[in-house]
N, C-alpha and C positions, 0 to 999 in steps of 0.2 A: 478491651481486656479479654483474654481467652476465658471461655465459659467455666472451665474447671477452676481456674484461679479465682474468678468472681464468686462462684459457689462457695469455695473454701473460705475466702475472706469474709463472707457474710454469714457463715454457719453459726457463729456464736450469737447472732441476733435473730435466729429463726425460732419458730414455734417447735414444739416436740415433733409434730408430724412432718414439718419441713426438714428438720434435722435428720429424721429417718430416711427421707428420700435423698437428701444431700449425701449422707454417709454411704448409701448404697451406690449412688452414682460415682462418688469419688473413689470408692474401693473397687468398683467394677466397671469403670469407664470403657475398657476395652471389650466388654461383653454387652454393652448397652444396645448395640445394633441388633441383638437377637430378641429384645424385649419390646413389645407394644406397650402402649400406656396402660392397657387393661392387665397385661401380664405383670408389669411392674407393680401396679396397684395391688394385685393379688399376692404377689410375692412379699410385699411389705405390710399387707393387712390394712391398707388405706383405700379410700375411694379414688376412682379414676379422676374425678373432678379435682382432687387434691394434687394429683400429678400434673394435670393441665394448668391449674393455678400456679403451681410451683414454677413451671416453665414460663408462664406469662410474667411472673414476678421478675424474671431476669431479662425481660425484653423480647421474648420469643412469642410467636403467634400461637404456639402450641408445642406439645411434646415432640412431634416429628422434627420441627425446626431445631429444638434443643439437641436432639439426638444427632442430627446431621451436623450441627456446628461442633459438637464434641468429637465426632468422628473425623471431621476435617482437621481439627486441632491436633488430634493424636497422629494423624497421617503426616502433618507438618513436622511433628517432633521426631519423625523417622521410624515409626513403628506403632504397634498396637499397645505396647506397654506404657502404663503411666510414668510420668517423669520421675516419681519417687520410688518406683518399684525396684527392689533389689535384683541383681543379676542372677541368671539361672546357673547355680553352682552348688556343689555339695560342700564346699569349704565355708564353714561358718565365719571364719575370720574375714574372708573376702566379702561375704554377704554383708556383714556388719559394717565393714569399712566403706564399701561402695554405697550401701543403703544410706549411711549418714552423710556421705558427701552429696549424694543426689538430693536428699532431703533438705540439706542446708542451701544448696543451690536453688531449689524450688521455693523455699521460704524467702530467700533474699529477692528472688524475682517477683514473688507476690507482693512483698513489701514495697518494691520499686513501683509496681503498677498501681498500688492503692494510695500512693503519695504523688499526686500529679505535679507536673513542673511548676505550675502557677502557685501551688500552695508552698512548695519548697522555696521558690524564689521570693515569695512574700515574707517568709520567715527569715530568710537571709537578709532581706532589707530591714526587717525589724531589729535583728541583732546587730547589724553593721551600723545602723543609725542610732542605737541606744546610747544614752549617757552612761548607764551602768547596766550590767546583766547579772541578775541574781539567779543562782542555780541551787536546786535542792532535790534530794532523793534519799529515801530511807532503805536500809538493808542492802540487798543486792543492787537495787537501783541506785544507791548511793555511790557504788563503785563506778558506774558509768557517768554519774553526775560529776564526781570529783575529777575524773580524767578529762571530761569535756570542758570543765571549768578551767583546768590547767592549759588546755589547748587555746581557749579564748584568751587567756592571760598572755600566752606566747604571741598572739596576734596584736597585742596592745589594747585589748578590751578590758575596761575596768570591771572586774568580776568579783562578786560577793558570793562565796560558796559556804554552805553549811549542811551538815548531815543531821543536824538537830533542829526540828521545827520550832522549838521555843527560841533558840538563838536567832533563827532566820526571822521569826516574828519581831524580835527586838530590832533587827537591822532594817526592817521595813520603814522605820522612821526616817531613813535616808532615801527612800524611794521618791522619785519625781516623775511628772508626766513624760511619757516616752521611754522610760526604763522598761526593761523586759525581765520577766521571771520565767525561767525554764523549770518545769516540774516533772521529775522522772518517777513514774509509778506504773508498774506493769499492768495492774488491774484497775487502777484509777478509783479505788474505793476508800482510801485512807481519809478519814475526816479531818486529820491535822492539815493535810495538803490542800483539801478543799477550802478549809478556813483561810489558809495562807493566800489561796487564790482570790478569794473574795476581798480580803483586806488589801491585797496588792492592786486589784482593780479599783478599789475605793480611792487609792492614791493616783488614779489615772494612768496606771502602768498597764502593759500588755502581758497577758499570760499565755505561755505556749506549753501545752501538755504533751508529754511523750508516754504513750500507753499502748497496750494491745488494741487491735482493731475490734473493739467491743463497745457496746453501749455502757458508759460509766459516767459517774457524776463529774469527775475531774475533766474529762473530755468535753462533756456537754456544756460546761460553763467557761471553757477556755476561749481566748480570742483567736488562737490558731492551734492547730494540732498536728503532730506527727504520730503515725500509727504503724504498728508492727504486726505482721502476720506470721504466725508460727503454730502449726497444728501437727500433732502426732498422737496416735493412741497411747503411747507410752509417755507418762508425765515427765520422766527425767529426760527423754529425748525432746519433748516439746520445749523444756526449759532451755536446753542447749540451742535449739532453733531460734528461740526468742533472743538469746544473747547474741548469736551470730547475726541475725537480721538487724538487731538494734545497732550493733557495732558498724555494720555496713552503712546504715542510715546516717549515723553520726559522722562517719569517715567522709561520706559524700558531702554532708553539710559543711564540714570543716574545709574541704577542698574548694567548695563554692565560695566560702567566705574569704579564702586566700585569693581567689581570682577576681572577686567582686570589687576589691579595693586595693590598688597598688600600694598604698601606704601601709595597710595591714600586712601585705606580703613582705615589704621591706622590713617592717618591725619584727616579723617572724624570723627572718634571716639574721637580724642583729641579735635577737634573744638567743637563737640557737648557737651562734658564735660565742656569746657570753658564757652559755652553759658549757660548751665544749672547752672553753678556756679554763673554767673552774675544774672540769674533770681532768684536764691535762696538767694543772698545776699541783 
C-alpha cells in the first residue's frame, strides 16, 4: 500500500500528536524532501522521537526511509503534486471540478486498497451461501442499504430489508445459522445497530459491517467488515467522498456476486427481463 494512502487511511485511529504529523505529511508531501526529522519536529512542535516512532509505526526503519518512500510514490504518480491537489489555474470553476474529481478518485483507490481481496471474497462467499440476507441502515446509510438489498433480490437472494431497527429486530426471529446481516453505519456508533448485531450473532448468523475505516463498536464486533476511506478538510466534501467510495465498493461486491454463481447471474437476467416487460406494458 502506498505510504500516503496508508497514513490517510489510519489517520482517524491516531493519537493527537500522530495526527499532527500525519496532516503535515499529507498536505505537504511534495515538500517533505526538504525537511529532516528534526526540522519536521520543530515545525510541528513535537519531539524528534515522535517523528521517528511515527515512521516506524508504518513499517519503516526511520524517518529517512519514510521520506524516500513518499518521494518515490510521488514520482511514480507523474510529478511532485499530491494526487488530490487541484490544478494550477485561476479559474475557480475548473479548480473545484478537477479537485473534486481527483479527490473522489483518490478516495476510491484508498478504499480499494484497505479492503484486501481475501476479505472481499470471504464476504461474497458468506452472502452467496446464506439462506437469507438481512439488510439494515439508518438515515443516509439506509439509502445505500435499500439499493443493495434490491440488487441482492434481483440476484435471487432471499433478502429482508428494514430501515427501522425495531422492525428488523422483530424479523430476527426468522434468522437461522448461516444467515447474514449487513449493517450500514458510516460511523458505526449507533447502539440500535450494535444491539441488532449481538442478537443476530446469538442466532448463529454472521454480521457484516459497512462503516468508515475507523475504530468503532459495530466494526469491532462484526464477523466481517467492509471499510470506506474518505477524508477531506471540508465536511461536506468528505461526505461526498464517503458516498462515492461506498458506492464503488458496493458496485464491485455486486459484480463479484454476479460472477461467483452462474445461477445468480441467470436469475438476474430473468428478473431484469421481467422488469423491462412491466415497464413496456
